[in-house]
All heavy atoms as a GROMACS GRO file, in nm:
protein
  579
    1PRO      N    1  -3.111  -2.972  -6.575
    1PRO     CA    2  -3.145  -2.856  -6.657
    1PRO      C    3  -3.277  -2.879  -6.730
    1PRO      O    4  -3.309  -2.991  -6.766
    1PRO     CB    5  -3.030  -2.847  -6.756
    1PRO     CG    6  -2.930  -2.950  -6.719
    1PRO     CD    7  -2.989  -3.036  -6.612
    2GLY      N    8  -3.351  -2.773  -6.747
    2GLY     CA    9  -3.476  -2.784  -6.819
    2GLY      C   10  -3.588  -2.710  -6.750
    2GLY      O   11  -3.566  -2.615  -6.676
    3ILE      N   12  -3.710  -2.758  -6.772
    3ILE     CA   13  -3.830  -2.694  -6.722
    3ILE      C   14  -3.895  -2.786  -6.618
    3ILE      O   15  -3.911  -2.905  -6.641
    3ILE     CB   16  -3.931  -2.668  -6.836
    3ILE    CG1   17  -3.866  -2.583  -6.947
    3ILE    CG2   18  -4.058  -2.603  -6.784
    3ILE    CD1   19  -3.825  -2.444  -6.905
    4TYR      N   20  -3.934  -2.727  -6.505
    4TYR     CA   21  -4.007  -2.800  -6.402
    4TYR      C   22  -4.156  -2.781  -6.428
    4TYR      O   23  -4.200  -2.668  -6.453
    4TYR     CB   24  -3.970  -2.747  -6.263
    4TYR     CG   25  -3.831  -2.785  -6.221
    4TYR    CD1   26  -3.720  -2.717  -6.271
    4TYR    CD2   27  -3.810  -2.890  -6.134
    4TYR    CE1   28  -3.592  -2.752  -6.234
    4TYR    CE2   29  -3.682  -2.926  -6.097
    4TYR     CZ   30  -3.573  -2.857  -6.147
    4TYR     OH   31  -3.447  -2.892  -6.109
    5VAL      N   32  -4.231  -2.890  -6.424
    5VAL     CA   33  -4.374  -2.886  -6.456
    5VAL      C   34  -4.457  -2.936  -6.339
    5VAL      O   35  -4.407  -3.003  -6.248
    5VAL     CB   36  -4.405  -2.971  -6.582
    5VAL    CG1   37  -4.329  -2.917  -6.703
    5VAL    CG2   38  -4.374  -3.117  -6.560
    6CYS      N   39  -4.584  -2.906  -6.342
    6CYS     CA   40  -4.679  -2.953  -6.240
    6CYS      C   41  -4.689  -3.105  -6.249
    6CYS      O   42  -4.707  -3.161  -6.358
    6CYS     CB   43  -4.815  -2.889  -6.264
    6CYS     SG   44  -4.946  -2.950  -6.154
    7ALA      N   45  -4.679  -3.171  -6.136
    7ALA     CA   46  -4.686  -3.317  -6.132
    7ALA      C   47  -4.826  -3.368  -6.167
    7ALA      O   48  -4.841  -3.481  -6.212
    7ALA     CB   49  -4.647  -3.367  -5.993
    8LYS      N   50  -4.926  -3.283  -6.152
    8LYS     CA   51  -5.063  -3.326  -6.178
    8LYS      C   52  -5.105  -3.307  -6.324
    8LYS      O   53  -5.167  -3.395  -6.382
    8LYS     CB   54  -5.158  -3.249  -6.087
    8LYS     CG   55  -5.301  -3.296  -6.092
    8LYS     CD   56  -5.383  -3.226  -5.986
    8LYS     CE   57  -5.528  -3.273  -5.991
    8LYS     NZ   58  -5.609  -3.206  -5.890
    9CYS      N   59  -5.069  -3.191  -6.385
    9CYS     CA   60  -5.120  -3.163  -6.519
    9CYS      C   61  -5.012  -3.134  -6.624
    9CYS      O   62  -5.044  -3.121  -6.742
    9CYS     CB   63  -5.219  -3.046  -6.515
    9CYS     SG   64  -5.142  -2.884  -6.492
   10GLY      N   65  -4.886  -3.122  -6.584
   10GLY     CA   66  -4.779  -3.097  -6.679
   10GLY      C   67  -4.758  -2.952  -6.718
   10GLY      O   68  -4.676  -2.921  -6.804
   11HIS      N   69  -4.832  -2.859  -6.655
   11HIS     CA   70  -4.818  -2.716  -6.684
   11HIS      C   71  -4.677  -2.669  -6.647
   11HIS      O   72  -4.624  -2.704  -6.542
   11HIS     CB   73  -4.923  -2.638  -6.604
   11HIS     CG   74  -4.933  -2.493  -6.636
   11HIS    ND1   75  -4.966  -2.445  -6.759
   11HIS    CD2   76  -4.916  -2.384  -6.557
   11HIS    CE1   77  -4.969  -2.312  -6.756
   11HIS    NE2   78  -4.938  -2.274  -6.633
   12GLU      N   79  -4.614  -2.590  -6.734
   12GLU     CA   80  -4.477  -2.543  -6.710
   12GLU      C   81  -4.476  -2.437  -6.600
   12GLU      O   82  -4.550  -2.339  -6.605
   12GLU     CB   83  -4.418  -2.487  -6.839
   12GLU     CG   84  -4.399  -2.594  -6.944
   12GLU     CD   85  -4.336  -2.542  -7.071
   12GLU    OE1   86  -4.342  -2.420  -7.099
   12GLU    OE2   87  -4.278  -2.625  -7.144
   13LEU      N   88  -4.387  -2.458  -6.500
   13LEU     CA   89  -4.385  -2.373  -6.381
   13LEU      C   90  -4.257  -2.291  -6.366
   13LEU      O   91  -4.262  -2.170  -6.350
   13LEU     CB   92  -4.403  -2.459  -6.255
   13LEU     CG   93  -4.526  -2.547  -6.251
   13LEU    CD1   94  -4.517  -2.644  -6.134
   13LEU    CD2   95  -4.650  -2.461  -6.242
   14PHE      N   96  -4.143  -2.360  -6.366
   14PHE     CA   97  -4.014  -2.296  -6.336
   14PHE      C   98  -3.908  -2.343  -6.434
   14PHE      O   99  -3.912  -2.457  -6.480
   14PHE     CB  100  -3.966  -2.331  -6.195
   14PHE     CG  101  -4.062  -2.296  -6.086
   14PHE    CD1  102  -4.146  -2.393  -6.032
   14PHE    CD2  103  -4.068  -2.168  -6.035
   14PHE    CE1  104  -4.234  -2.362  -5.930
   14PHE    CE2  105  -4.157  -2.135  -5.934
   14PHE     CZ  106  -4.240  -2.233  -5.880
   15SER      N  107  -3.810  -2.258  -6.459
   15SER     CA  108  -3.693  -2.296  -6.539
   15SER      C  109  -3.579  -2.330  -6.443
   15SER      O  110  -3.565  -2.268  -6.336
   15SER     CB  111  -3.651  -2.178  -6.628
   15SER     OG  112  -3.524  -2.203  -6.682
   16SER      N  113  -3.496  -2.423  -6.483
   16SER     CA  114  -3.380  -2.457  -6.400
   16SER      C  115  -3.285  -2.338  -6.387
   16SER      O  116  -3.207  -2.332  -6.293
   16SER     CB  117  -3.306  -2.577  -6.459
   16SER     OG  118  -3.259  -2.549  -6.589
   17ARG      N  119  -3.294  -2.240  -6.477
   17ARG     CA  120  -3.210  -2.120  -6.466
   17ARG      C  121  -3.246  -2.038  -6.343
   17ARG      O  122  -3.163  -1.961  -6.294
   17ARG     CB  123  -3.224  -2.034  -6.591
   17ARG     CG  124  -3.164  -2.099  -6.714
   17ARG     CD  125  -3.186  -2.014  -6.834
   17ARG     NE  126  -3.332  -1.997  -6.846
   17ARG     CZ  127  -3.395  -1.948  -6.949
   17ARG    NH1  128  -3.327  -1.906  -7.052
   17ARG    NH2  129  -3.526  -1.937  -6.952
   18ALA      N  130  -3.368  -2.052  -6.291
   18ALA     CA  131  -3.412  -1.977  -6.174
   18ALA      C  132  -3.394  -2.058  -6.045
   18ALA      O  133  -3.428  -2.011  -5.937
   18ALA     CB  134  -3.559  -1.937  -6.189
   19LYS      N  135  -3.338  -2.178  -6.055
   19LYS     CA  136  -3.320  -2.265  -5.938
   19LYS      C  137  -3.189  -2.230  -5.867
   19LYS      O  138  -3.091  -2.194  -5.931
   19LYS     CB  139  -3.316  -2.411  -5.982
   19LYS     CG  140  -3.313  -2.510  -5.867
   19LYS     CD  141  -3.317  -2.652  -5.920
   19LYS     CE  142  -3.309  -2.749  -5.803
   19LYS     NZ  143  -3.297  -2.886  -5.847
   20TYR      N  144  -3.191  -2.238  -5.734
   20TYR     CA  145  -3.069  -2.214  -5.658
   20TYR      C  146  -3.068  -2.300  -5.531
   20TYR      O  147  -3.172  -2.352  -5.490
   20TYR     CB  148  -3.054  -2.065  -5.623
   20TYR     CG  149  -3.154  -2.014  -5.521
   20TYR    CD1  150  -3.119  -2.001  -5.388
   20TYR    CD2  151  -3.283  -1.977  -5.559
   20TYR    CE1  152  -3.209  -1.954  -5.294
   20TYR    CE2  153  -3.374  -1.931  -5.466
   20TYR     CZ  154  -3.336  -1.919  -5.334
   20TYR     OH  155  -3.426  -1.873  -5.242
   21GLU      N  156  -2.953  -2.315  -5.472
   21GLU     CA  157  -2.937  -2.394  -5.350
   21GLU      C  158  -2.992  -2.317  -5.231
   21GLU      O  159  -2.963  -2.198  -5.214
   21GLU     CB  160  -2.790  -2.427  -5.327
   21GLU     CG  161  -2.732  -2.524  -5.429
   21GLU     CD  162  -2.797  -2.662  -5.425
   21GLU    OE1  163  -2.830  -2.712  -5.316
   21GLU    OE2  164  -2.817  -2.719  -5.534
   22HIS      N  165  -3.069  -2.386  -5.148
   22HIS     CA  166  -3.126  -2.327  -5.027
   22HIS      C  167  -3.128  -2.434  -4.920
   22HIS      O  168  -3.124  -2.553  -4.951
   22HIS     CB  169  -3.269  -2.277  -5.057
   22HIS     CG  170  -3.328  -2.200  -4.946
   22HIS    ND1  171  -3.403  -2.258  -4.848
   22HIS    CD2  172  -3.322  -2.069  -4.914
   22HIS    CE1  173  -3.441  -2.166  -4.760
   22HIS    NE2  174  -3.393  -2.050  -4.800
   23SER      N  175  -3.135  -2.393  -4.795
   23SER     CA  176  -3.133  -2.490  -4.684
   23SER      C  177  -3.261  -2.573  -4.677
   23SER      O  178  -3.264  -2.676  -4.611
   23SER     CB  179  -3.112  -2.418  -4.551
   23SER     OG  180  -3.216  -2.325  -4.529
   24SER      N  181  -3.365  -2.532  -4.748
   24SER     CA  182  -3.490  -2.607  -4.752
   24SER      C  183  -3.467  -2.741  -4.823
   24SER      O  184  -3.388  -2.748  -4.917
   24SER     CB  185  -3.595  -2.527  -4.828
   24SER     OG  186  -3.706  -2.606  -4.860
   25PRO      N  187  -3.538  -2.847  -4.784
   25PRO     CA  188  -3.523  -2.975  -4.853
   25PRO      C  189  -3.590  -2.977  -4.991
   25PRO      O  190  -3.571  -3.070  -5.067
   25PRO     CB  191  -3.589  -3.076  -4.759
   25PRO     CG  192  -3.684  -2.996  -4.678
   25PRO     CD  193  -3.625  -2.859  -4.665
   26TRP      N  194  -3.667  -2.874  -5.025
   26TRP     CA  195  -3.736  -2.867  -5.153
   26TRP      C  196  -3.658  -2.778  -5.249
   26TRP      O  197  -3.584  -2.690  -5.207
   26TRP     CB  198  -3.877  -2.811  -5.135
   26TRP     CG  199  -3.962  -2.903  -5.056
   26TRP    CD1  200  -4.031  -3.012  -5.101
   26TRP    CD2  201  -3.988  -2.896  -4.915
   26TRP    NE1  202  -4.097  -3.073  -4.998
   26TRP    CE2  203  -4.072  -3.004  -4.882
   26TRP    CE3  204  -3.948  -2.811  -4.814
   26TRP    CZ2  205  -4.118  -3.026  -4.753
   26TRP    CZ3  206  -3.992  -2.834  -4.686
   26TRP    CH2  207  -4.076  -2.941  -4.657
   27PRO      N  208  -3.676  -2.797  -5.379
   27PRO     CA  209  -3.611  -2.708  -5.475
   27PRO      C  210  -3.654  -2.563  -5.451
   27PRO      O  211  -3.769  -2.538  -5.414
   27PRO     CB  212  -3.661  -2.755  -5.611
   27PRO     CG  213  -3.710  -2.894  -5.589
   27PRO     CD  214  -3.756  -2.900  -5.446
   28ALA      N  215  -3.563  -2.469  -5.470
   28ALA     CA  216  -3.593  -2.327  -5.451
   28ALA      C  217  -3.570  -2.253  -5.582
   28ALA      O  218  -3.472  -2.277  -5.652
   28ALA     CB  219  -3.505  -2.270  -5.341
   29PHE      N  220  -3.662  -2.163  -5.614
   29PHE     CA  221  -3.656  -2.086  -5.738
   29PHE      C  222  -3.677  -1.938  -5.707
   29PHE      O  223  -3.748  -1.904  -5.612
   29PHE     CB  224  -3.767  -2.131  -5.834
   29PHE     CG  225  -3.760  -2.276  -5.870
   29PHE    CD1  226  -3.830  -2.371  -5.795
   29PHE    CD2  227  -3.685  -2.319  -5.978
   29PHE    CE1  228  -3.824  -2.505  -5.827
   29PHE    CE2  229  -3.680  -2.454  -6.011
   29PHE     CZ  230  -3.749  -2.547  -5.935
   30THR      N  231  -3.619  -1.851  -5.789
   30THR     CA  232  -3.635  -1.707  -5.770
   30THR      C  233  -3.754  -1.650  -5.845
   30THR      O  234  -3.803  -1.543  -5.810
   30THR     CB  235  -3.509  -1.631  -5.814
   30THR    OG1  236  -3.480  -1.666  -5.950
   30THR    CG2  237  -3.391  -1.664  -5.725
   31GLU      N  238  -3.800  -1.720  -5.950
   31GLU     CA  239  -3.911  -1.669  -6.030
   31GLU      C  240  -3.980  -1.782  -6.104
   31GLU      O  241  -3.923  -1.888  -6.123
   31GLU     CB  242  -3.862  -1.563  -6.128
   31GLU     CG  243  -3.763  -1.618  -6.229
   31GLU     CD  244  -3.700  -1.509  -6.316
   31GLU    OE1  245  -3.726  -1.390  -6.292
   31GLU    OE2  246  -3.627  -1.546  -6.408
   32THR      N  247  -4.102  -1.755  -6.147
   32THR     CA  248  -4.177  -1.852  -6.227
   32THR      C  249  -4.137  -1.839  -6.373
   32THR      O  250  -4.076  -1.740  -6.414
   32THR     CB  251  -4.328  -1.830  -6.212
   32THR    OG1  252  -4.361  -1.699  -6.258
   32THR    CG2  253  -4.372  -1.848  -6.068
   33LEU      N  254  -4.172  -1.937  -6.452
   33LEU     CA  255  -4.139  -1.935  -6.594
   33LEU      C  256  -4.214  -1.823  -6.666
   33LEU      O  257  -4.157  -1.748  -6.743
   33LEU     CB  258  -4.171  -2.071  -6.656
   33LEU     CG  259  -4.122  -2.093  -6.797
   33LEU    CD1  260  -3.969  -2.084  -6.804
   33LEU    CD2  261  -4.167  -2.229  -6.848
   34ARG      N  262  -4.345  -1.812  -6.638
   34ARG     CA  263  -4.429  -1.708  -6.699
   34ARG      C  264  -4.520  -1.650  -6.591
   34ARG      O  265  -4.537  -1.708  -6.484
   34ARG     CB  266  -4.515  -1.769  -6.811
   34ARG     CG  267  -4.437  -1.819  -6.930
   34ARG     CD  268  -4.530  -1.864  -7.043
   34ARG     NE  269  -4.627  -1.962  -7.000
   34ARG     CZ  270  -4.606  -2.094  -7.002
   34ARG    NH1  271  -4.492  -2.143  -7.042
   34ARG    NH2  272  -4.701  -2.177  -6.962
   35GLY      N  273  -4.584  -1.541  -6.624
   35GLY     CA  274  -4.676  -1.479  -6.531
   35GLY      C  275  -4.795  -1.566  -6.494
   35GLY      O  276  -4.847  -1.556  -6.383
   36ASP      N  277  -4.838  -1.653  -6.587
   36ASP     CA  278  -4.954  -1.739  -6.560
   36ASP      C  279  -4.914  -1.880  -6.516
   36ASP      O  280  -4.999  -1.968  -6.506
   36ASP     CB  281  -5.045  -1.746  -6.682
   36ASP     CG  282  -4.981  -1.820  -6.801
   36ASP    OD1  283  -4.858  -1.845  -6.800
   36ASP    OD2  284  -5.056  -1.851  -6.896
   37SER      N  285  -4.786  -1.901  -6.486
   37SER     CA  286  -4.742  -2.034  -6.444
   37SER      C  287  -4.805  -2.076  -6.312
   37SER      O  288  -4.837  -2.193  -6.293
   37SER     CB  289  -4.589  -2.038  -6.429
   37SER     OG  290  -4.527  -2.024  -6.554
   38VAL      N  291  -4.820  -1.981  -6.221
   38VAL     CA  292  -4.877  -2.011  -6.090
   38VAL      C  293  -4.983  -1.908  -6.053
   38VAL      O  294  -4.989  -1.799  -6.109
   38VAL     CB  295  -4.768  -2.013  -5.978
   38VAL    CG1  296  -4.660  -2.116  -6.009
   38VAL    CG2  297  -4.708  -1.877  -5.955
   39ALA      N  298  -5.065  -1.944  -5.955
   39ALA     CA  299  -5.159  -1.851  -5.893
   39ALA      C  300  -5.113  -1.835  -5.748
   39ALA      O  301  -5.057  -1.928  -5.689
   39ALA     CB  302  -5.301  -1.907  -5.898
   40LYS      N  303  -5.135  -1.717  -5.692
   40LYS     CA  304  -5.089  -1.689  -5.556
   40LYS      C  305  -5.200  -1.623  -5.476
   40LYS      O  306  -5.281  -1.549  -5.530
   40LYS     CB  307  -4.971  -1.591  -5.558
   40LYS     CG  308  -4.858  -1.630  -5.648
   40LYS     CD  309  -4.757  -1.517  -5.652
   40LYS     CE  310  -4.661  -1.530  -5.766
   40LYS     NZ  311  -4.565  -1.419  -5.770
   41ARG      N  312  -5.200  -1.651  -5.345
   41ARG     CA  313  -5.289  -1.580  -5.254
   41ARG      C  314  -5.216  -1.565  -5.121
   41ARG      O  315  -5.139  -1.653  -5.081
   41ARG     CB  316  -5.423  -1.651  -5.237
   41ARG     CG  317  -5.416  -1.783  -5.166
   41ARG     CD  318  -5.558  -1.838  -5.139
   41ARG     NE  319  -5.551  -1.973  -5.092
   41ARG     CZ  320  -5.516  -2.012  -4.969
   41ARG    NH1  321  -5.484  -1.921  -4.879
   41ARG    NH2  322  -5.511  -2.138  -4.934
   42GLU      N  323  -5.238  -1.453  -5.056
   42GLU     CA  324  -5.168  -1.430  -4.929
   42GLU      C  325  -5.216  -1.527  -4.823
   42GLU      O  326  -5.336  -1.545  -4.803
   42GLU     CB  327  -5.189  -1.286  -4.880
   42GLU     CG  328  -5.105  -1.257  -4.758
   42GLU     CD  329  -5.106  -1.111  -4.716
   42GLU    OE1  330  -5.190  -1.034  -4.768
   42GLU    OE2  331  -5.023  -1.074  -4.633
   43GLU      N  332  -5.121  -1.594  -4.760
   43GLU     CA  333  -5.153  -1.686  -4.651
   43GLU      C  334  -5.124  -1.621  -4.517
   43GLU      O  335  -5.197  -1.638  -4.422
   43GLU     CB  336  -5.074  -1.815  -4.666
   43GLU     CG  337  -5.116  -1.919  -4.565
   43GLU     CD  338  -5.057  -2.055  -4.595
   43GLU    OE1  339  -4.937  -2.074  -4.567
   43GLU    OE2  340  -5.132  -2.138  -4.648
   44ARG      N  341  -5.013  -1.547  -4.512
   44ARG     CA  342  -4.974  -1.471  -4.393
   44ARG      C  343  -4.874  -1.365  -4.440
   44ARG      O  344  -4.822  -1.376  -4.551
   44ARG     CB  345  -4.914  -1.562  -4.287
   44ARG     CG  346  -4.789  -1.635  -4.328
   44ARG     CD  347  -4.738  -1.727  -4.217
   44ARG     NE  348  -4.611  -1.784  -4.250
   44ARG     CZ  349  -4.592  -1.897  -4.317
   44ARG    NH1  350  -4.696  -1.965  -4.360
   44ARG    NH2  351  -4.472  -1.941  -4.342
   45PRO      N  352  -4.846  -1.265  -4.359
   45PRO     CA  353  -4.750  -1.163  -4.402
   45PRO      C  354  -4.616  -1.226  -4.442
   45PRO      O  355  -4.560  -1.307  -4.368
   45PRO     CB  356  -4.735  -1.074  -4.280
   45PRO     CG  357  -4.865  -1.090  -4.206
   45PRO     CD  358  -4.904  -1.234  -4.229
   46GLY      N  359  -4.570  -1.194  -4.562
   46GLY     CA  360  -4.442  -1.245  -4.610
   46GLY      C  361  -4.447  -1.380  -4.677
   46GLY      O  362  -4.345  -1.430  -4.724
   47ALA      N  363  -4.566  -1.442  -4.682
   47ALA     CA  364  -4.576  -1.576  -4.743
   47ALA      C  365  -4.706  -1.587  -4.823
   47ALA      O  366  -4.815  -1.561  -4.771
   47ALA     CB  367  -4.572  -1.684  -4.638
   48LEU      N  368  -4.692  -1.626  -4.949
   48LEU     CA  369  -4.806  -1.646  -5.036
   48LEU      C  370  -4.822  -1.795  -5.064
   48LEU      O  371  -4.723  -1.865  -5.088
   48LEU     CB  372  -4.785  -1.573  -5.169
   48LEU     CG  373  -4.752  -1.425  -5.161
   48LEU    CD1  374  -4.723  -1.371  -5.299
   48LEU    CD2  375  -4.864  -1.348  -5.095
   49LYS      N  376  -4.943  -1.844  -5.062
   49LYS     CA  377  -4.973  -1.981  -5.101
   49LYS      C  378  -4.969  -1.986  -5.253
   49LYS      O  379  -5.027  -1.902  -5.320
   49LYS     CB  380  -5.111  -2.022  -5.050
   49LYS     CG  381  -5.146  -2.165  -5.075
   49LYS     CD  382  -5.065  -2.257  -4.987
   49LYS     CE  383  -5.111  -2.399  -5.007
   49LYS     NZ  384  -5.020  -2.493  -4.947
   50VAL      N  385  -4.897  -2.086  -5.309
   50VAL     CA  386  -4.878  -2.096  -5.454
   50VAL      C  387  -4.941  -2.224  -5.505
   50VAL      O  388  -4.922  -2.332  -5.448
   50VAL     CB  389  -4.726  -2.093  -5.487
   50VAL    CG1  390  -4.704  -2.108  -5.636
   50VAL    CG2  391  -4.662  -1.965  -5.436
   51THR      N  392  -5.018  -2.211  -5.613
   51THR     CA  393  -5.080  -2.327  -5.678
   51THR      C  394  -5.051  -2.321  -5.828
   51THR      O  395  -5.018  -2.215  -5.882
   51THR     CB  396  -5.232  -2.329  -5.655
   51THR    OG1  397  -5.289  -2.208  -5.705
   51THR    CG2  398  -5.267  -2.346  -5.508
   52CYS      N  399  -5.066  -2.433  -5.894
   52CYS     CA  400  -5.048  -2.439  -6.038
   52CYS      C  401  -5.147  -2.343  -6.104
   52CYS      O  402  -5.265  -2.341  -6.068
   52CYS     CB  403  -5.072  -2.582  -6.087
   52CYS     SG  404  -5.072  -2.599  -6.268
   53GLY      N  405  -5.099  -2.265  -6.199
   53GLY     CA  406  -5.185  -2.170  -6.268
   53GLY      C  407  -5.288  -2.234  -6.359
   53GLY      O  408  -5.383  -2.169  -6.401
   54LYS      N  409  -5.274  -2.362  -6.388
   54LYS     CA  410  -5.369  -2.431  -6.476
   54LYS      C  411  -5.469  -2.516  -6.398
   54LYS      O  412  -5.589  -2.504  -6.418
   54LYS     CB  413  -5.293  -2.519  -6.575
   54LYS     CG  414  -5.381  -2.588  -6.676
   54LYS     CD  415  -5.300  -2.664  -6.778
   54LYS     CE  416  -5.389  -2.732  -6.880
   54LYS     NZ  417  -5.310  -2.810  -6.976
   55CYS      N  418  -5.421  -2.602  -6.308
   55CYS     CA  419  -5.512  -2.697  -6.242
   55CYS      C  420  -5.534  -2.671  -6.093
   55CYS      O  421  -5.619  -2.736  -6.032
   55CYS     CB  422  -5.461  -2.840  -6.263
   55CYS     SG  423  -5.316  -2.883  -6.163
   56GLY      N  424  -5.457  -2.580  -6.034
   56GLY     CA  425  -5.476  -2.550  -5.892
   56GLY      C  426  -5.403  -2.642  -5.796
   56GLY      O  427  -5.422  -2.632  -5.674
   57ASN      N  428  -5.321  -2.733  -5.847
   57ASN     CA  429  -5.244  -2.823  -5.761
   57ASN      C  430  -5.155  -2.742  -5.666
   57ASN      O  431  -5.090  -2.646  -5.708
   57ASN     CB  432  -5.158  -2.916  -5.848
   57ASN     CG  433  -5.091  -3.025  -5.769
   57ASN    OD1  434  -5.145  -3.076  -5.672
   57ASN    ND2  435  -4.971  -3.062  -5.812
   58GLY      N  436  -5.150  -2.779  -5.539
   58GLY     CA  437  -5.069  -2.708  -5.440
   58GLY      C  438  -4.921  -2.723  -5.467
   58GLY      O  439  -4.872  -2.834  -5.487
   59LEU      N  440  -4.848  -2.611  -5.466
   59LEU     CA  441  -4.704  -2.612  -5.494
   59LEU      C  442  -4.621  -2.562  -5.377
   59LEU      O  443  -4.499  -2.562  -5.385
   59LEU     CB  444  -4.674  -2.525  -5.617
   59LEU     CG  445  -4.744  -2.566  -5.746
   59LEU    CD1  446  -4.718  -2.462  -5.854
   59LEU    CD2  447  -4.698  -2.703  -5.790
   60GLY      N  448  -4.684  -2.517  -5.273
   60GLY     CA  449  -4.608  -2.466  -5.158
   60GLY      C  450  -4.629  -2.317  -5.142
   60GLY      O  451  -4.740  -2.268  -5.148
   61HIS      N  452  -4.519  -2.244  -5.122
   61HIS     CA  453  -4.526  -2.103  -5.090
   61HIS      C  454  -4.425  -2.019  -5.168
   61HIS      O  455  -4.326  -2.072  -5.216
   61HIS     CB  456  -4.498  -2.081  -4.940
   61HIS     CG  457  -4.600  -2.141  -4.853
   61HIS    ND1  458  -4.595  -2.274  -4.813
   61HIS    CD2  459  -4.711  -2.089  -4.797
   61HIS    CE1  460  -4.699  -2.299  -4.736
   61HIS    NE2  461  -4.771  -2.190  -4.725
   62GLU      N  462  -4.454  -1.892  -5.174
   62GLU     CA  463  -4.356  -1.792  -5.216
   62GLU      C  464  -4.325  -1.711  -5.091
   62GLU      O  465  -4.415  -1.654  -5.029
   62GLU     CB  466  -4.411  -1.699  -5.324
   62GLU     CG  467  -4.313  -1.588  -5.361
   62GLU     CD  468  -4.367  -1.491  -5.465
   62GLU    OE1  469  -4.484  -1.505  -5.508
   62GLU    OE2  470  -4.293  -1.400  -5.501
   63PHE      N  471  -4.199  -1.710  -5.052
   63PHE     CA  472  -4.156  -1.635  -4.935
   63PHE      C  473  -4.093  -1.505  -4.984
   63PHE      O  474  -3.990  -1.507  -5.052
   63PHE     CB  475  -4.058  -1.717  -4.851
   63PHE     CG  476  -4.121  -1.841  -4.795
   63PHE    CD1  477  -4.100  -1.964  -4.855
   63PHE    CD2  478  -4.204  -1.834  -4.685
   63PHE    CE1  479  -4.160  -2.078  -4.806
   63PHE    CE2  480  -4.264  -1.948  -4.634
   63PHE     CZ  481  -4.242  -2.071  -4.694
   64LEU      N  482  -4.157  -1.395  -4.952
   64LEU     CA  483  -4.114  -1.265  -5.002
   64LEU      C  484  -3.984  -1.222  -4.935
   64LEU      O  485  -3.967  -1.240  -4.814
   64LEU     CB  486  -4.225  -1.162  -4.977
   64LEU     CG  487  -4.363  -1.200  -5.031
   64LEU    CD1  488  -4.465  -1.094  -4.994
   64LEU    CD2  489  -4.359  -1.220  -5.181
   65ASN      N  490  -3.895  -1.166  -5.014
   65ASN     CA  491  -3.766  -1.115  -4.966
   65ASN      C  492  -3.682  -1.222  -4.896
   65ASN      O  493  -3.610  -1.194  -4.800
   65ASN     CB  494  -3.786  -0.994  -4.873
   65ASN     CG  495  -3.853  -0.881  -4.945
   65ASN    OD1  496  -3.812  -0.841  -5.054
   65ASN    ND2  497  -3.960  -0.829  -4.888
   66ASP      N  498  -3.690  -1.346  -4.942
   66ASP     CA  499  -3.613  -1.456  -4.884
   66ASP      C  500  -3.531  -1.528  -4.991
   66ASP      O  501  -3.491  -1.641  -4.975
   66ASP     CB  502  -3.707  -1.556  -4.814
   66ASP     CG  503  -3.631  -1.659  -4.731
   66ASP    OD1  504  -3.532  -1.621  -4.666
   66ASP    OD2  505  -3.669  -1.777  -4.735
   67GLY      N  506  -3.506  -1.461  -5.102
   67GLY     CA  507  -3.429  -1.520  -5.211
   67GLY      C  508  -3.280  -1.501  -5.190
   67GLY      O  509  -3.236  -1.449  -5.086
   68PRO      N  510  -3.201  -1.542  -5.287
   68PRO     CA  511  -3.056  -1.535  -5.273
   68PRO      C  512  -3.000  -1.393  -5.275
   68PRO      O  513  -2.893  -1.367  -5.225
   68PRO     CB  514  -3.003  -1.615  -5.393
   68PRO     CG  515  -3.112  -1.608  -5.494
   68PRO     CD  516  -3.240  -1.601  -5.414
   69ARG      N  517  -3.077  -1.298  -5.333
   69ARG     CA  518  -3.034  -1.158  -5.335
   69ARG      C  519  -3.141  -1.072  -5.268
   69ARG      O  520  -3.259  -1.107  -5.267
   69ARG     CB  521  -3.013  -1.110  -5.478
   69ARG     CG  522  -2.888  -1.168  -5.543
   69ARG     CD  523  -2.855  -1.092  -5.670
   69ARG     NE  524  -2.834  -1.162  -5.794
   69ARG     CZ  525  -2.902  -1.257  -5.854
   69ARG    NH1  526  -3.004  -1.304  -5.802
   69ARG    NH2  527  -2.870  -1.309  -5.967
   70ARG      N  528  -3.099  -0.962  -5.216
   70ARG     CA  529  -3.189  -0.868  -5.149
   70ARG      C  530  -3.308  -0.833  -5.240
   70ARG      O  531  -3.290  -0.804  -5.358
   70ARG     CB  532  -3.113  -0.744  -5.111
   70ARG     CG  533  -3.192  -0.646  -5.030
   70ARG     CD  534  -3.106  -0.525  -4.998
   70ARG     NE  535  -3.181  -0.432  -4.918
   70ARG     CZ  536  -3.167  -0.415  -4.788
   70ARG    NH1  537  -3.074  -0.483  -4.724
   70ARG    NH2  538  -3.241  -0.330  -4.723
   71GLY      N  539  -3.430  -0.844  -5.187
   71GLY     CA  540  -3.550  -0.811  -5.262
   71GLY      C  541  -3.609  -0.924  -5.344
   71GLY      O  542  -3.718  -0.909  -5.397
   72GLN      N  543  -3.538  -1.036  -5.357
   72GLN     CA  544  -3.591  -1.150  -5.434
   72GLN      C  545  -3.678  -1.239  -5.347
   72GLN      O  546  -3.655  -1.249  -5.226
   72GLN     CB  547  -3.479  -1.236  -5.492
   72GLN     CG  548  -3.416  -1.178  -5.614
   72GLN     CD  549  -3.318  -1.275  -5.675
   72GLN    OE1  550  -3.240  -1.339  -5.605
   72GLN    NE2  551  -3.319  -1.286  -5.806
   73SER      N  552  -3.773  -1.302  -5.410
   73SER     CA  553  -3.858  -1.399  -5.341
   73SER      C  554  -3.801  -1.539  -5.361
   73SER      O  555  -3.718  -1.563  -5.448
   73SER     CB  556  -4.000  -1.395  -5.396
   73SER     OG  557  -4.062  -1.273  -5.358
   74ARG      N  558  -3.849  -1.630  -5.278
   74ARG     CA  559  -3.812  -1.772  -5.290
   74ARG      C  560  -3.938  -1.853  -5.304
   74ARG      O  561  -4.030  -1.846  -5.223
   74ARG     CB  562  -3.735  -1.818  -5.166
   74ARG     CG  563  -3.713  -1.970  -5.162
   74ARG     CD  564  -3.627  -2.013  -5.046
   74ARG     NE  565  -3.680  -1.977  -4.916
   74ARG     CZ  566  -3.755  -2.055  -4.840
   74ARG    NH1  567  -3.791  -2.176  -4.882
   74ARG    NH2  568  -3.795  -2.015  -4.722
   75PHE      N  569  -3.945  -1.930  -5.413
   75PHE     CA  570  -4.056  -2.024  -5.433
   75PHE      C  571  -4.011  -2.160  -5.387
   75PHE      O  572  -3.898  -2.199  -5.405
   75PHE     CB  573  -4.094  -2.034  -5.583
   75PHE     CG  574  -4.162  -1.911  -5.634
   75PHE    CD1  575  -4.088  -1.803  -5.681
   75PHE    CD2  576  -4.299  -1.904  -5.638
   75PHE    CE1  577  -4.151  -1.691  -5.730
   75PHE    CE2  578  -4.363  -1.791  -5.687
   75PHE     CZ  579  -4.287  -1.684  -5.734
   0.00000   0.00000   0.00000
């Protein structure tokens, strides 16, 4: 439980309340902690490249409409 932060700069990214079990080997979240927690850019349809909103460290992807409920994204 708690807040997940960027490994490079310590910027707050996700809350454990938004974490859920997924078949991916990486932690999965439905939303960021704040609007400025991450930066996003489209990499391909349905997938956004996600970086730390403070330092730009690579965090993976946001997969649109792939969350635990219909219409939710998965980070």
